[in-house]
N, C-alpha and C positions, 0 to 999 in steps of 0.2 A: 539254962538260958531263960530270959524273961521275955514273954510275948506282949508286944505292944500292938494296939489296934485289934484285939481279939474280937471285937464287935463285928469285924468285917467276916470272920469265920462264922459267928453266931447268925448273922444275917443271912449268909450263904446257906448254911445248913438249914434254916427255917424254910427256905424256898426249895431246897433239894434235900429232903429227909433222908434219902438213902445215903447221903454223904456224911451223916452225923456221926456215926461210929468210927468211920475211917478218920475224920478231922479230929475227933476226940483222942483216937490212938496216936496220931501225929502229935498232938499238943502234949500229951502225957510224956512222950518220947523226947520231944525237943526240950522240955523243961528240965530233965535230969541230966543233960549233958553240958560239958563246958569246952567245946572245940576251940583251939587257938586260930584256926584258919580253915579254909574250905576243905583241904585235904583231910583234915581230921573229921570235919562235918560228914564227908563221905563215908567214913568208917561205920556211921550209924545209918545214913541214908544214901545207900548205893546209887539210887535212882535220881539223886539231886543233881541239877546242872546249873553252872554259872553262866548267865547271860549279861555280860556287861558287869555292872555293879549289883545286879540282882541275883537272887538264888531261886531256883524253880523246882518245887517239890512235886513229885508224882504222888497224888493221893488216890490209891487204887488205880484203876486203869481209865477211869472217866474224868478225873479232875486234876487240876494243877493249882498249887498255892505258890503266890510269887511274893517274895519278901526281900527286904534289904537287911543284912545281918551286920550288926557291929560286933566284932568279935572281942574287941578290948573291953566294951561295956557289958558284953554277953546278953545283947537285946536282938530280938527278931522283930523287925518292923513289917506287919503284914500289909501288902499292898493291894492284893486282890486274890480272889478264889474263883477259878473259872471252869466250866465245863471244857472238856478236852477239845471239842469242835470250835469253841469261841477262842480258846488259847491258840490254836492252830492259825486262825485268821490273823494274828500278830498285832492287832490294834492295842493291845496292852503295853506294847514297846514304845509308844509314843508319849 
């Protein structure tokens, strides 16, 4: 899959250096798969959840990456990366 808006990840990892290795690992894994739908994606990312039209990935136990995935074009549009506490507040859903 192709990652779109990776700069969101880069900016977040600059502010949260402990997330860098985790986010790099996620990006390496997502780039080499070609799931046709969410169920196939879950074979590779068991902790991913679908929230409306968005997919939420657990990045370690402290971070959440929120993305919109177009399975037809094989693109992952990163919307946000948040610390778990901020994610739990739910403001990202608006």
